[in-house]
BAFILO-951870 format. One line per 10 residues: number of its first residue (from 1); for each residue z, y, x of C-alpha. Coordinates in nm, 2 decimals. Layout:
% BAFILO-951870
NUM = Z Y X  ...;
//
This chain:
% BAFILO-951870
1 = -10.26 4.22 8.95  -9.96 4.01 9.08  -10.05 3.83 9.41  -9.71 3.68 9.45  -9.83 3.34 9.33  -10.08 3.31 9.62  -9.81 3.27 9.89  -9.54 3.44 10.08  -9.78 3.70 10.24  -9.86 3.85 9.90;
11 = -9.54 3.81 9.70  -9.25 3.92 9.93  -9.32 4.22 10.15  -9.69 4.31 10.06  -9.71 4.30 9.69  -10.08 4.39 9.68  -10.37 4.40 9.93  -10.38 4.78 9.89  -10.02 4.84 9.99  -10.10 4.95 10.35;
21 = -10.37 5.20 10.28  -10.36 5.56 10.41  -10.06 5.75 10.27  -9.84 5.44 10.25  -9.66 5.37 10.57  -9.62 5.01 10.69  -9.28 4.85 10.64  -9.04 4.89 10.93  -8.97 4.61 11.18  -8.69 4.36 11.10;
31 = -8.34 4.44 11.20  -8.31 4.13 11.42  -8.66 4.06 11.56  -8.54 3.80 11.81  -8.37 3.58 11.55  -8.58 3.26 11.52  -8.70 3.13 11.19  -8.63 2.77 11.10  -8.89 2.74 10.83  -9.11 2.50 11.03;
41 = -8.81 2.27 11.08  -8.72 2.29 10.72  -9.07 2.20 10.63  -9.06 1.89 10.84  -8.72 1.78 10.72  -8.76 1.47 10.49  -8.42 1.53 10.33  -8.51 1.86 10.17  -8.61 1.87 9.81  -8.97 2.00 9.78;
51 = -8.91 2.10 9.42  -8.61 2.31 9.53  -8.82 2.46 9.81  -9.10 2.56 9.58  -8.87 2.71 9.33  -8.60 2.87 9.55  -8.74 2.96 9.88  -9.08 2.79 9.95  -9.28 3.11 9.86  -9.00 3.37 9.93;
61 = -8.64 3.41 9.88  -8.50 3.51 9.54  -8.35 3.82 9.69  -8.68 3.93 9.84  -8.86 3.92 9.51  -9.07 3.61 9.56  -9.20 3.37 9.31  -8.86 3.25 9.22  -8.72 3.60 9.14  -8.66 3.68 8.77;
71 = -8.84 4.01 8.79  -9.12 4.08 9.04  -9.11 4.42 9.20  -9.39 4.66 9.11  -9.58 4.89 9.34  -9.40 5.22 9.40  -9.74 5.40 9.37  -9.77 5.28 9.01  -9.41 5.34 8.91  -9.37 5.68 9.09;
81 = -9.06 5.58 9.29  -8.96 5.78 9.59  -9.10 5.62 9.91  -8.78 5.67 10.10  -8.58 5.48 9.84  -8.84 5.20 9.84  -8.82 5.18 10.22  -8.44 5.15 10.20  -8.47 4.87 9.95  -8.72 4.69 10.17;
91 = -8.48 4.71 10.46  -8.20 4.57 10.25  -8.43 4.29 10.14  -8.53 4.21 10.49  -8.16 4.20 10.61  -8.08 3.97 10.32  -8.38 3.75 10.42  -8.25 3.73 10.77  -7.90 3.63 10.66  -8.04 3.37 10.43;
101 = -8.24 3.22 10.71  -7.94 3.22 10.94  -7.74 3.03 10.68  -8.01 2.75 10.66  -7.90 2.44 10.84  -8.11 2.29 11.11  -8.20 1.92 11.05  -7.98 1.67 11.24  -8.27 1.54 11.45  -8.35 1.89 11.59;
111 = -7.99 1.98 11.69  -7.89 1.97 12.05  -7.67 1.66 12.12  -7.41 1.87 12.31  -7.35 2.09 12.00  -7.26 1.79 11.77  -7.18 1.49 11.98  -7.00 1.31 11.70  -7.31 1.29 11.49  -7.50 1.10 11.76;
121 = -7.23 0.89 11.93  -7.10 0.62 11.70  -6.77 0.49 11.82  -6.78 0.11 11.86  -6.43 -0.04 11.82  -6.30 -0.21 12.14  -6.15 -0.54 12.02  -5.87 -0.68 12.23  -5.63 -0.98 12.23  -5.34 -1.00 12.46;
131 = -5.08 -1.27 12.49  -4.76 -1.26 12.70  -4.55 -1.56 12.77  -4.18 -1.49 12.71  -4.01 -1.82 12.77  -4.05 -2.19 12.85  -3.84 -2.47 12.71  -3.81 -2.83 12.84  -3.65 -3.13 12.69  -3.61 -3.37 12.97;
141 = -3.95 -3.48 13.11  -4.14 -3.41 12.79  -4.42 -3.15 12.77  -4.29 -2.80 12.78  -4.29 -2.56 12.49  -4.42 -2.21 12.56  -4.31 -1.90 12.37  -4.54 -1.60 12.38  -4.62 -1.28 12.19  -4.96 -1.18 12.07;
151 = -5.10 -0.83 12.01  -5.45 -0.78 11.87  -5.68 -0.55 11.67  -5.93 -0.81 11.57  -6.00 -0.77 11.19  -5.98 -1.14 11.10  -5.61 -1.18 11.20  -5.34 -1.14 10.94  -5.16 -0.87 11.13  -5.17 -0.70 11.47;
161 = -4.85 -0.85 11.62  -4.72 -1.21 11.63  -4.37 -1.26 11.78  -4.23 -1.58 11.93  -4.53 -1.81 11.88  -4.45 -2.16 12.00  -4.71 -2.40 12.13  -4.68 -2.72 12.34  -4.89 -2.79 12.65  -5.11 -3.05 12.47;
171 = -5.20 -2.79 12.21  -5.32 -2.56 12.49  -5.54 -2.85 12.60  -5.68 -2.90 12.25  -5.77 -2.53 12.23  -5.94 -2.54 12.57  -6.14 -2.85 12.47  -6.26 -2.69 12.15  -6.35 -2.36 12.32  -6.55 -2.55 12.59;
181 = -6.74 -2.75 12.33  -6.81 -2.46 12.09  -6.90 -2.19 12.34  -7.16 -2.33 12.59  -7.23 -1.98 12.72  -6.87 -1.93 12.85  -6.68 -2.08 13.14  -6.34 -2.19 13.00  -6.08 -2.23 13.28  -5.89 -2.55 13.31;
191 = -5.55 -2.56 13.16  -5.28 -2.57 13.44  -5.07 -2.88 13.46  -4.73 -2.89 13.27  -4.54 -2.93 13.60  -4.58 -2.87 13.97  -4.48 -3.06 14.28  -4.17 -2.84 14.32  -3.99 -3.07 14.08  -3.93 -3.05 13.70;
201 = -3.63 -2.84 13.63  -3.63 -2.63 13.94  -3.66 -2.25 13.92  -3.98 -2.25 14.14  -4.14 -2.50 13.90  -4.07 -2.29 13.59  -4.18 -1.97 13.76  -4.51 -2.13 13.87  -4.58 -2.30 13.54  -4.53 -1.97 13.35;
211 = -4.74 -1.77 13.60  -5.03 -2.03 13.59  -5.04 -2.04 13.21  -5.01 -1.66 13.18  -5.31 -1.63 13.41  -5.50 -1.88 13.19  -5.42 -1.68 12.88  -5.52 -1.36 13.05  -5.86 -1.51 13.15  -5.93 -1.64 12.80;
221 = -5.82 -1.33 12.62  -6.03 -1.11 12.85  -6.35 -1.29 12.73  -6.51 -1.11 12.44  -6.68 -1.43 12.32  -6.38 -1.65 12.32  -6.15 -1.41 12.14  -6.39 -1.41 11.84  -6.37 -1.78 11.80  -6.20 -1.88 11.47;
231 = -5.99 -2.14 11.64  -5.81 -1.86 11.82  -5.69 -1.73 11.48  -5.57 -2.08 11.38  -5.40 -2.13 11.72  -5.20 -1.81 11.69  -5.13 -1.80 11.31  -5.05 -2.17 11.26  -4.69 -2.21 11.16  -4.64 -2.59 11.23;
241 = -4.82 -2.69 11.54  -5.19 -2.66 11.61  -5.48 -2.90 11.57  -5.85 -2.79 11.59  -6.00 -2.74 11.24  -6.36 -2.77 11.35  -6.43 -3.05 11.60  -6.75 -3.02 11.80  -6.89 -3.23 12.08  -7.09 -3.13 12.39;
251 = -7.47 -3.16 12.39  -7.46 -3.50 12.54  -7.18 -3.74 12.61  -7.12 -4.09 12.74  -7.40 -4.30 12.87  -7.67 -4.05 12.77  -7.51 -3.78 12.97  -7.50 -4.00 13.28  -7.86 -4.10 13.24  -7.97 -3.74 13.20;
261 = -7.79 -3.65 13.52  -8.00 -3.90 13.72  -8.32 -3.71 13.65  -8.43 -3.40 13.84  -8.31 -3.07 13.68  -8.57 -2.90 13.46  -8.76 -2.59 13.59  -8.53 -2.29 13.59  -8.64 -1.93 13.59  -8.29 -1.81 13.69;
271 = -8.24 -1.89 14.06  -7.88 -1.76 14.05  -7.77 -2.03 13.81  -8.01 -2.29 13.96  -7.84 -2.25 14.30  -7.49 -2.22 14.16  -7.46 -2.58 14.03  -7.50 -2.75 14.38  -7.26 -2.51 14.53  -7.00 -2.57 14.25;
281 = -7.04 -2.94 14.28  -6.99 -2.93 14.66  -6.68 -2.72 14.61  -6.55 -2.96 14.35  -6.59 -3.26 14.57  -6.46 -3.07 14.88  -6.15 -2.94 14.70  -6.08 -3.29 14.55  -6.11 -3.46 14.89  -5.90 -3.19 15.07;
291 = -5.63 -3.22 14.80  -5.61 -3.60 14.85  -5.58 -3.55 15.23  -5.31 -3.29 15.18  -5.13 -3.54 14.95  -5.14 -3.80 15.23  -5.00 -3.55 15.48  -4.72 -3.46 15.24  -4.64 -3.83 15.20  -4.63 -3.88 15.58;
301 = -4.41 -3.57 15.62  -4.17 -3.70 15.37  -4.16 -4.03 15.55  -4.09 -3.84 15.87  -3.80 -3.66 15.71  -3.64 -3.99 15.59  -3.69 -4.14 15.94  -3.52 -3.84 16.10  -3.23 -3.85 15.86  -3.18 -4.22 15.95;
311 = -3.20 -4.14 16.32  -2.94 -3.86 16.28  -2.71 -4.10 16.11  -2.73 -4.36 16.38  -2.68 -4.10 16.66  -2.37 -3.98 16.48  -2.24 -4.34 16.47  -2.33 -4.37 16.84  -2.11 -4.07 16.92  -1.81 -4.26 16.78;
321 = -1.85 -4.54 17.04  -1.91 -4.31 17.34  -1.61 -4.28 17.57  -1.73 -3.97 17.75  -1.60 -3.67 17.56  -1.90 -3.45 17.64  -2.15 -3.72 17.54  -1.96 -3.81 17.23  -1.96 -3.45 17.11  -2.33 -3.41 17.20;
331 = -2.42 -3.72 17.01  -2.24 -3.62 16.70  -2.38 -3.26 16.70  -2.73 -3.39 16.78  -2.71 -3.64 16.50  -2.62 -3.38 16.25  -2.89 -3.15 16.38  -3.16 -3.42 16.35  -3.04 -3.50 15.99  -3.08 -3.13 15.91;
341 = -3.43 -3.13 16.06  -3.52 -3.43 15.85  -3.40 -3.24 15.54  -3.61 -2.94 15.65  -3.92 -3.16 15.69  -3.87 -3.31 15.34  -3.84 -2.96 15.20  -4.15 -2.85 15.40  -4.34 -3.14 15.25  -4.25 -3.03 14.90;
351 = -4.35 -2.67 14.98  -4.68 -2.79 15.12  -4.76 -2.99 14.81  -4.66 -2.70 14.59  -4.85 -2.42 14.77  -5.16 -2.61 14.89  -5.21 -2.95 14.72  -5.15 -2.82 14.37  -5.39 -2.52 14.39  -5.66 -2.75 14.55;
361 = -5.63 -3.01 14.27  -5.63 -2.74 14.00  -5.94 -2.57 14.14  -6.11 -2.90 14.18  -6.06 -2.97 13.80  -6.17 -2.61 13.72  -6.49 -2.65 13.93  -6.56 -2.98 13.75  -6.56 -2.79 13.42  -6.79 -2.52 13.56;
371 = -7.02 -2.79 13.69  -7.03 -2.95 13.34  -7.09 -2.62 13.18  -7.40 -2.56 13.40  -7.51 -2.92 13.32  -7.49 -2.84 12.95  -7.72 -2.55 13.01  -7.97 -2.78 13.18  -7.94 -3.02 12.88  -8.02 -2.73 12.65;
381 = -8.33 -2.65 12.86  -8.44 -3.01 12.84  -8.40 -3.00 12.46  -8.61 -2.68 12.45  -8.89 -2.84 12.65  -8.88 -3.14 12.41  -8.90 -2.90 12.11  -9.20 -2.72 12.26  -9.37 -3.05 12.32  -9.29 -3.15 11.96;
391 = -9.44 -2.82 11.83  -9.76 -2.87 12.03  -9.79 -3.22 11.89  -9.74 -3.10 11.53  -10.00 -2.83 11.59  -10.25 -3.09 11.72  -10.18 -3.31 11.41  -10.25 -3.01 11.19  -10.58 -2.94 11.37  -10.69 -3.30 11.33;
401 = -10.62 -3.29 10.95  -10.81 -2.96 10.94  -11.12 -3.12 11.09  -11.13 -3.41 10.85  -11.38 -3.42 10.57  -11.14 -3.56 10.31  -10.79 -3.41 10.31  -10.50 -3.53 10.10  -10.27 -3.26 9.97  -9.95 -3.46 10.04;
411 = -10.05 -3.52 10.40  -10.13 -3.15 10.45  -9.80 -3.04 10.30  -9.61 -3.29 10.52  -9.79 -3.17 10.83  -9.73 -2.81 10.76  -9.37 -2.87 10.68  -9.32 -3.06 11.00  -9.49 -2.79 11.20  -9.27 -2.52 11.04;
421 = -8.96 -2.72 11.12  -9.07 -2.77 11.48  -9.13 -2.40 11.52  -8.79 -2.31 11.37  -8.62 -2.56 11.60  -8.80 -2.42 11.91  -8.71 -2.06 11.81  -8.35 -2.15 11.77  -8.32 -2.34 12.10  -8.51 -2.06 12.28;
431 = -8.27 -1.80 12.15  -7.97 -2.02 12.24  -8.09 -2.08 12.59  -8.15 -1.71 12.65  -7.80 -1.63 12.52  -7.64 -1.90 12.73  -7.83 -1.79 13.04  -7.75 -1.42 13.01  -7.38 -1.48 12.95  -7.34 -1.75 13.22;
441 = -7.48 -1.51 13.48  -7.18 -1.28 13.42  -6.94 -1.58 13.39  -7.05 -1.72 13.72  -6.98 -1.40 13.91  -6.64 -1.37 13.75  -6.55 -1.73 13.83  -6.66 -1.70 14.19  -6.45 -1.38 14.24  -6.15 -1.53 14.05;
451 = -6.15 -1.86 14.24  -6.19 -1.69 14.58  -5.89 -1.45 14.50  -5.67 -1.74 14.38  -5.75 -1.96 14.69  -5.68 -1.67 14.93  -5.34 -1.61 14.76  -5.26 -1.98 14.77  -5.35 -2.01 15.14  -5.15 -1.70 15.23;
461 = -4.84 -1.83 15.05  -4.89 -2.17 15.22  -4.91 -2.02 15.57  -4.61 -1.80 15.52  -4.40 -2.09 15.40  -4.52 -2.32 15.68  -4.43 -2.05 15.94  -4.08 -2.00 15.79  -4.03 -2.38 15.78  -4.12 -2.42 16.15;
471 = -3.90 -2.12 16.24  -3.61 -2.27 16.05  -3.66 -2.61 16.23  -3.67 -2.44 16.57  -3.36 -2.23 16.50  -3.18 -2.54 16.40  -3.27 -2.73 16.72  -3.17 -2.43 16.93  -2.83 -2.44 16.77  -2.74 -2.76 16.95;
481 = -2.82 -2.63 17.30  -2.46 -2.53 17.39  -2.33 -2.88 17.31  -2.60 -3.04 17.51  -2.53 -2.81 17.81  -2.16 -2.86 17.78  -2.17 -3.23 17.85  -2.06 -3.18 18.21  -2.02 -2.90 18.46  -2.38 -2.93 18.60;
491 = -2.54 -2.81 18.27  -2.60 -3.15 18.12  -2.96 -3.23 18.02  -3.07 -2.87 18.01  -3.17 -2.84 18.39  -3.54 -2.86 18.44  -3.53 -2.81 18.82  -3.30 -3.10 18.94  -3.30 -2.99 19.30  -3.18 -2.64 19.23;
501 = -2.80 -2.60 19.24  -2.65 -2.51 18.90  -2.49 -2.20 19.03  -2.81 -2.03 19.13  -2.94 -2.02 18.77  -2.80 -1.92 18.44  -2.93 -2.08 18.12  -3.01 -1.84 17.84  -2.84 -1.90 17.51  -3.04 -1.64 17.32;
511 = -3.22 -1.78 17.01  -3.59 -1.74 16.98  -3.59 -1.70 16.60  -3.43 -1.40 16.43  -3.47 -1.18 16.13  -3.69 -0.94 16.32  -3.95 -1.17 16.47  -4.04 -1.46 16.70  -3.94 -1.43 17.07  -4.20 -1.68 17.18;
521 = -4.50 -1.49 17.04  -4.35 -1.14 17.07  -4.51 -1.06 16.74  -4.32 -0.84 16.50  -4.27 -0.98 16.15  -4.47 -0.82 15.87  -4.26 -0.60 15.65  -4.26 -0.64 15.27  -4.28 -1.02 15.28  -4.01 -1.22 15.11;
531 = -3.86 -1.47 15.35  -3.53 -1.62 15.44  -3.33 -1.52 15.74  -3.31 -1.80 15.99  -3.11 -1.78 16.30  -2.83 -1.96 16.49  -2.49 -1.99 16.34  -2.24 -1.71 16.41  -2.01 -1.91 16.63  -2.30 -2.02 16.85;
541 = -2.47 -1.68 16.87  -2.31 -1.56 17.19  -2.14 -1.27 17.01  -2.17 -1.34 16.64  -2.39 -1.11 16.45  -2.46 -0.91 16.77  -2.62 -1.22 16.92  -2.86 -1.25 16.63  -2.95 -0.88 16.66  -3.00 -0.92 17.03;
551 = -3.23 -1.21 17.00  -3.43 -1.02 16.74  -3.49 -0.74 16.99  -3.66 -0.97 17.23  -3.98 -0.99 17.03  -4.02 -0.63 16.93  -3.89 -0.42 17.21  -4.06 -0.29 17.52  -4.03 -0.44 17.87  -3.72 -0.24 17.96;
561 = -3.55 -0.34 17.63  -3.62 -0.71 17.69  -3.48 -0.70 18.04  -3.17 -0.53 17.92  -3.10 -0.76 17.63  -3.19 -1.08 17.81  -2.99 -1.22 18.09  -3.26 -1.16 18.34  -3.63 -1.18 18.40  -3.60 -1.54 18.53;
571 = -3.42 -1.66 18.22  -3.64 -1.48 17.96  -3.71 -1.72 17.67  -4.08 -1.72 17.61  -4.38 -1.95 17.64  -4.49 -1.82 17.98  -4.16 -1.86 18.15  -4.12 -2.21 18.00  -4.46 -2.32 18.13  -4.38 -2.19 18.48;
581 = -4.05 -2.38 18.49  -4.22 -2.70 18.38  -4.49 -2.66 18.65  -4.23 -2.63 18.92  -3.99 -2.90 18.81  -3.93 -3.24 18.96  -3.78 -3.52 18.76;
//
């Protein structure tokens, strides 16, 4: 009887239930007893063909003489075969069985992730869009034309590189307005102005306009949501100018928006965004007010520069009418010096407007956009509350119709359709509010960090320029000291102590401002900062270039170096010595 049809226990190794009786030794152990069998895993694999398993290996391998073998082996006791040969055949069959099991593949879900990481980790493409401004063209006072190159791997673009794309400043503003209206979940930065207070046509103005617009492009291109907007494709690929193809408006505009702002904000379950809008509004108003005050200071400083220039002109004219040679020379030199100081103050006013007023005004407009973006979210939340109320009202109407004794089919269909529409609108608004809230949390943190870094950089630049302007003014005023002291033999107007004889004291001609620091404060200049070299002219330096180097050593050297390089401890030029002289002077 053939028991191979009953299972692998009867058809492979033990061909009959009487195979292991006395006189018939049991089959030897497998050659590789520690090799695991993957039959349970194969049995659980849904991708395996059950028909193939039942025919090929489900009840025994073909090589082992299972059900699928062409000729089933017969008992050696019946055939009279030598037991040693049969034992060798069984060992060969077992080795082939082991090799067959080793060749079987383990299902993918049972494999260790470290062995085949590529099967479990799907590579998500990192889309990017980069734009680099290469030039800026101006035609008089018209809006500038910016040239930039674009590199991208987004699939919707025609190609990956776009060279020499030309767009005007109003086209940048149109793009920003569209992105702001179409993406309520993103904070779109304000477009920088087409010119700065440095003056149209100057190198400083062109450098700053390019840097500001490059920073704007970097911020927009770094946003994964904005670069997927279709208008970005039209903005880059358009050959003859750009105009938004799809025009969208904000959730509420005009009078309705103003009326909505008068009400209390809706309940918000995100305290970070709830507290952000008052802070942004206060920053917007504070930056706008500070920028206006800085503009008034700049205007007053420019008026001061004009007044000083006029005063210098009149002093120079006065020197021509003076009969005393010392006074005439002093008036002429002092007039020219005051004219130079007036010019320095005018330049300082322009620098102050460029480095402080312009950043404040820009960040004020940027904060206004952030405030309106957060307001749009609150309007969406109000619409969501209204949609929920509408859904409840429709549901109550359906319940009322359900309780009536006589129900009209058309009324029921209308109520059910209205309820379905209300539910769909509520679901859509709820998903939109969740998406906007989740993305604005990240955008808010980025905007706070970006604004803080920009303002710190602007304040640093402003402070450095103001310090250099004041040092330039002080160095210019110090240049006229020899002419004032040379009015007469007594030292002219330079003597603070009138009772002291001129011979007992020597007035120092060393300048306080040099390329190595400020002698009044004694603080060494920070290295690595770009600044001009302001000092006294070579002919007035008491030794040319050596005089400039000597005055620089006053601020950075030790006590012995200062005593050696100055004319004496009593004539050292610093704030303490000047105060002591003023305290002991009689006029």
